[in-house]
C-alpha positions as CSV (number, residue, x, y, z in Angstrom):
1,M,0.0,0.0,0.0
2,L,3.0,2.3,0.3
3,Y,3.1,2.6,-3.5
4,V,-0.6,3.6,-3.5
5,L,0.2,6.3,-0.9
6,F,3.1,7.7,-3.0
7,S,0.9,7.7,-6.1
8,V,-1.9,9.5,-4.2
9,V,0.5,12.2,-2.9
10,C,2.1,12.7,-6.4
11,S,-1.4,13.0,-8.0
12,V,-2.6,15.6,-5.6
13,T,0.8,17.4,-5.8
14,V,0.2,17.9,-9.5
15,S,-2.9,19.8,-8.7
16,V,-1.2,21.8,-6.0
17,I,1.6,22.8,-8.4
18,L,-1.0,24.1,-11.0
19,K,-2.8,26.0,-8.2
20,L,0.4,27.6,-6.9
21,A,1.5,28.5,-10.4
22,R,-1.5,30.8,-10.8
23,R,-0.8,32.3,-7.4
24,Y,2.8,33.2,-8.5
25,E,1.5,34.3,-11.9
26,V,3.3,31.6,-13.9
27,D,1.7,30.7,-17.2
28,T,0.2,27.3,-16.6
29,T,-0.1,26.5,-20.3
30,Q,3.7,26.8,-20.7
31,I,4.2,24.7,-17.5
32,I,2.1,21.9,-19.1
33,V,4.1,22.1,-22.3
34,W,7.4,21.6,-20.4
35,N,6.0,18.7,-18.5
36,Y,6.1,16.5,-21.6
37,P,9.9,16.4,-22.2
38,V,10.3,15.2,-18.6
39,A,7.6,12.6,-19.1
40,V,9.4,11.3,-22.3
41,L,12.8,11.2,-20.5
42,C,11.4,9.4,-17.4
43,T,9.5,6.9,-19.5
44,W,12.6,6.1,-21.5
45,G,14.9,5.9,-18.4
46,F,12.6,4.2,-15.9
47,L,10.4,1.9,-18.0
48,Q,13.0,1.1,-20.7
49,P,10.5,0.5,-23.5
50,V,11.2,-1.8,-26.4
51,W,12.0,0.1,-29.6
52,T,12.4,-2.0,-32.7
53,P,11.2,-1.8,-36.3
54,T,9.1,-4.9,-35.8
55,V,7.3,-3.6,-32.7
56,M,6.7,-0.2,-34.3
57,A,5.3,-1.8,-37.4
58,D,2.3,-3.0,-35.3
59,A,1.8,0.2,-33.4
60,P,-1.6,1.8,-33.4
61,F,-0.5,5.2,-34.6
62,G,-4.1,6.4,-35.0
63,L,-4.7,6.0,-31.3
64,Y,-1.4,7.5,-30.5
65,G,-2.2,10.6,-32.5
66,T,-5.6,11.0,-31.0
67,L,-4.2,10.8,-27.5
68,A,-1.3,13.1,-28.4
69,V,-3.9,15.8,-29.3
70,L,-6.2,15.2,-26.4
71,L,-3.7,14.9,-23.5
72,P,-2.3,18.5,-23.6
73,G,-5.7,20.0,-24.2
74,I,-7.3,18.1,-21.3
75,F,-4.3,19.0,-19.1
76,V,-5.0,22.7,-19.8
77,A,-8.6,22.1,-18.9
78,L,-7.4,20.5,-15.7
79,G,-5.4,23.7,-14.8
80,A,-8.4,25.9,-15.7
81,S,-10.7,23.7,-13.5
82,I,-8.3,24.0,-10.6
83,R,-8.2,27.8,-11.0
84,Y,-11.9,28.4,-11.3
85,A,-13.5,25.5,-9.4
86,G,-10.7,24.5,-7.0
87,I,-8.8,21.4,-6.2
88,V,-11.6,19.6,-4.4
89,R,-14.1,19.8,-7.3
90,T,-11.5,19.0,-9.9
91,E,-10.1,15.9,-8.1
92,V,-13.7,14.5,-7.7
93,A,-14.4,15.1,-11.4
94,Q,-11.1,13.6,-12.5
95,R,-11.4,10.5,-10.3
96,L,-15.0,9.8,-11.1
97,S,-14.2,10.0,-14.9
98,L,-13.7,6.3,-14.4
99,F,-17.5,6.0,-14.9
100,I,-17.0,6.9,-18.6
101,S,-14.6,4.0,-19.1
102,L,-16.7,1.7,-17.0
103,I,-19.7,2.3,-19.2
104,A,-17.6,1.9,-22.3
105,A,-16.4,-1.5,-20.9
106,F,-20.1,-2.6,-21.1
107,L,-21.0,-1.0,-24.4
108,L,-17.7,-1.2,-26.4
109,F,-15.6,-4.0,-24.9
110,G,-18.2,-6.6,-24.3
111,E,-18.1,-6.8,-20.5
112,T,-21.3,-8.0,-18.8
113,P,-23.2,-5.2,-17.0
114,Q,-23.4,-5.7,-13.3
115,S,-26.3,-4.0,-11.4
116,A,-24.1,-3.2,-8.4
117,K,-21.5,-1.4,-10.5
118,L,-24.2,0.5,-12.4
119,A,-25.7,1.5,-9.1
120,G,-22.2,2.8,-8.1
121,V,-22.1,4.8,-11.3
122,A,-25.5,6.3,-10.5
123,V,-24.4,7.3,-7.0
124,G,-21.2,8.8,-8.5
125,V,-23.1,10.9,-11.0
126,V,-25.2,12.4,-8.2
127,G,-21.9,12.9,-6.3
128,I,-20.4,14.7,-9.3
129,L,-23.5,17.0,-9.6
130,C,-23.4,17.8,-5.9
131,S,-19.7,18.3,-5.8
132,I,-19.6,20.8,-8.7
133,G,-22.3,22.9,-7.0
134,W,-24.9,23.6,-9.6
135,H,-26.3,27.0,-8.6
136,K,-26.7,30.6,-9.9
137,G,-24.6,33.6,-9.0
138,K,-20.9,34.1,-8.2
139,N,-18.5,32.6,-5.6
140,Q,-14.9,33.0,-4.8
141,Y,-13.8,31.2,-7.9
142,G,-15.6,33.4,-10.5
143,L,-18.7,33.2,-12.5
144,N,-20.9,30.1,-12.1
145,H,-20.5,28.8,-15.6
146,R,-16.8,28.5,-15.0
147,V,-17.3,26.8,-11.7
148,W,-19.0,23.8,-13.3
149,L,-17.9,23.9,-16.9
150,Y,-14.3,23.0,-16.5
151,P,-14.8,20.1,-14.1
152,V,-17.3,18.7,-16.6
153,V,-14.7,18.9,-19.3
154,V,-12.2,17.2,-17.0
155,F,-14.8,14.5,-16.2
156,F,-15.5,13.6,-19.8
157,G,-12.0,14.3,-21.1
158,Y,-10.2,12.0,-18.7
159,G,-12.9,9.4,-19.3
160,I,-12.3,9.4,-23.0
161,V,-8.5,9.3,-22.6
162,D,-8.9,6.3,-20.3
163,I,-11.0,4.5,-23.0
164,L,-8.3,5.2,-25.6
165,F,-5.5,3.9,-23.4
166,K,-7.6,0.7,-22.9
167,Q,-7.8,0.4,-26.6
168,V,-4.0,0.9,-26.9
169,A,-3.5,-1.9,-24.2
170,Q,-5.5,-4.3,-26.4
171,H,-2.7,-4.1,-29.0
172,T,-0.7,-6.8,-27.2
173,D,2.0,-7.0,-30.0
174,V,3.2,-3.6,-28.8
175,P,4.5,-3.4,-25.1
176,Y,2.5,-0.9,-23.1
177,T,5.6,1.0,-22.1
178,T,6.5,1.5,-25.8
179,S,3.0,2.9,-26.4
180,M,3.3,5.3,-23.5
181,L,6.6,6.6,-24.9
182,M,5.1,7.1,-28.3
183,V,2.1,8.9,-26.9
184,F,4.3,11.2,-24.8
185,L,6.6,11.9,-27.7
186,L,3.7,12.9,-30.0
187,A,2.0,14.9,-27.2
188,M,5.3,16.7,-26.7
189,G,5.3,17.6,-30.4
190,V,1.7,18.9,-30.2
191,A,2.5,20.8,-27.0
192,F,5.5,22.6,-28.6
193,I,3.4,23.5,-31.7
194,Y,0.8,25.0,-29.3
195,L,3.6,26.8,-27.4
196,A,4.8,28.4,-30.7
197,Y,1.3,29.6,-31.4
198,H,1.0,30.8,-27.8
199,I,4.1,32.9,-28.0
200,M,4.0,34.1,-31.6
201,G,0.4,34.0,-32.5
202,A,-1.3,35.0,-29.2
203,K,1.7,37.3,-28.3
204,K,2.1,35.8,-24.9
205,R,5.4,36.4,-23.0
206,F,7.8,33.4,-22.9
207,S,8.3,32.3,-19.3
208,V,11.6,31.0,-18.2
209,H,10.1,30.2,-14.8
210,A,7.6,27.9,-16.5
211,I,10.4,25.6,-17.6
212,F,11.4,24.9,-14.0
213,W,7.7,24.6,-12.9
214,G,7.1,22.3,-15.9
215,M,10.0,20.0,-15.0
216,V,8.7,19.7,-11.4
217,L,5.2,19.0,-12.7
218,G,6.4,16.4,-15.1
219,G,8.4,14.7,-12.4
220,F,5.4,14.3,-10.1
221,N,3.1,13.4,-13.0
222,F,5.3,10.6,-14.1
223,A,5.9,9.5,-10.5
224,N,2.2,9.2,-10.1
225,I,2.0,6.8,-13.0
226,L,5.1,4.8,-12.0
227,F,4.0,4.3,-8.4
228,Y,0.5,3.3,-9.6
229,M,1.9,0.7,-11.9
230,R,4.2,-0.7,-9.2
231,A,1.3,-0.8,-6.7
232,H,-0.5,-3.1,-9.2
233,R,2.6,-5.3,-9.5
234,A,3.0,-5.5,-5.7
235,L,-0.6,-6.5,-5.3
236,P,-1.4,-8.5,-8.4
237,D,-4.2,-10.4,-6.7
238,N,-5.9,-7.4,-5.2
239,P,-6.5,-4.8,-8.0
240,S,-9.6,-3.6,-6.2
241,I,-7.5,-2.5,-3.2
242,V,-5.2,-0.5,-5.5
243,F,-8.2,1.0,-7.4
244,T,-10.0,2.0,-4.2
245,G,-7.0,3.3,-2.4
246,M,-6.0,5.4,-5.3
247,N,-9.4,7.0,-6.1
248,V,-10.6,7.4,-2.5
249,G,-7.1,8.6,-1.4
250,V,-7.0,11.3,-4.1
251,I,-10.5,12.5,-3.3
252,A,-9.8,12.6,0.4
253,L,-6.4,14.2,0.3
254,G,-7.5,16.6,-2.4
255,A,-10.4,17.7,-0.2
256,L,-8.1,18.2,2.8
257,I,-5.6,20.2,0.8
258,G,-8.2,22.3,-0.9
259,I,-10.1,23.2,2.3
260,F,-7.2,23.7,4.7
261,L,-4.4,24.9,2.5
262,F,-6.2,26.9,0.0
263,Q,-9.4,27.8,2.0
264,E,-11.7,26.5,-0.7
265,K,-15.3,27.0,0.5
266,L,-17.7,24.1,0.1
267,S,-21.4,24.1,0.6
268,F,-23.3,21.4,2.5
269,I,-24.4,19.9,-0.9
270,N,-20.7,19.9,-2.1
271,K,-19.7,18.0,1.0
272,I,-22.5,15.5,0.4
273,G,-21.2,15.1,-3.1
274,I,-17.7,14.2,-1.9
275,I,-19.1,11.6,0.4
276,L,-21.2,10.1,-2.4
277,A,-18.1,10.0,-4.6
278,V,-16.2,7.9,-2.1
279,I,-19.3,5.6,-1.6
280,S,-19.5,5.1,-5.4
281,V,-15.9,4.1,-5.7
282,L,-16.3,1.6,-2.9
283,M,-19.5,0.2,-4.5
284,I,-17.7,-0.3,-7.9
285,A,-14.7,-1.9,-6.3
286,Y,-16.3,-4.3,-3.9
287,L,-20.0,-5.0,-4.9
């Protein structure tokens, strides 16, 4: 469970970095761009993917390209969600995006629907709606449409990404670590194209500080993936424990960090939503 704990801490730290970046007026878009070179180097160094012409001939480059475009965009949406909706709402939306891939498993991948898991999804959807705080007016994060819009994008975006990664995993002729490296390489290319537009087209100022912040972000982002993979290897017969520990841990730690470190204000309905989110994860894992 130590690997799960490390993965949880690294996952929440990514959100904290994006939150602090806004406080110190560092361009989060540029930070996200510089996260990808670190992800590429770490994947190459720690996971040692197989890189041969035979393996690459069977690689699903269509899926790689789609993920390469989606990942940077959704990462930007994650940063915007943290800025406008806060860490608590964003972590709930990101963690419960598993519902999208779970439903896809029933509809696209031929798994048999289970009533208990579907009930868990239903509870989680209510939890999402309560956590986001669907109400009129303004709060400390800005206009109401920004409070719920970005977490919704995060929810659907990460769910779609998870489905695509599952499709990548079905190509067993290509090692998963090789696929990860290819996705990160292509995503880095897309991110640098966007950076060029950001600087030259949108006339944004190039930030040297963003390079350092991006390297730190990339390190924690990759560590989250690495520890999560090692947790599954350490507990091969108990995937539900890893699944539950990761999702509940991130929601709980994210809530604590958001409330006590950044003074994010939650209504009674929001708090009910967080509780329902935890219950839904437990239902999916154990019922």
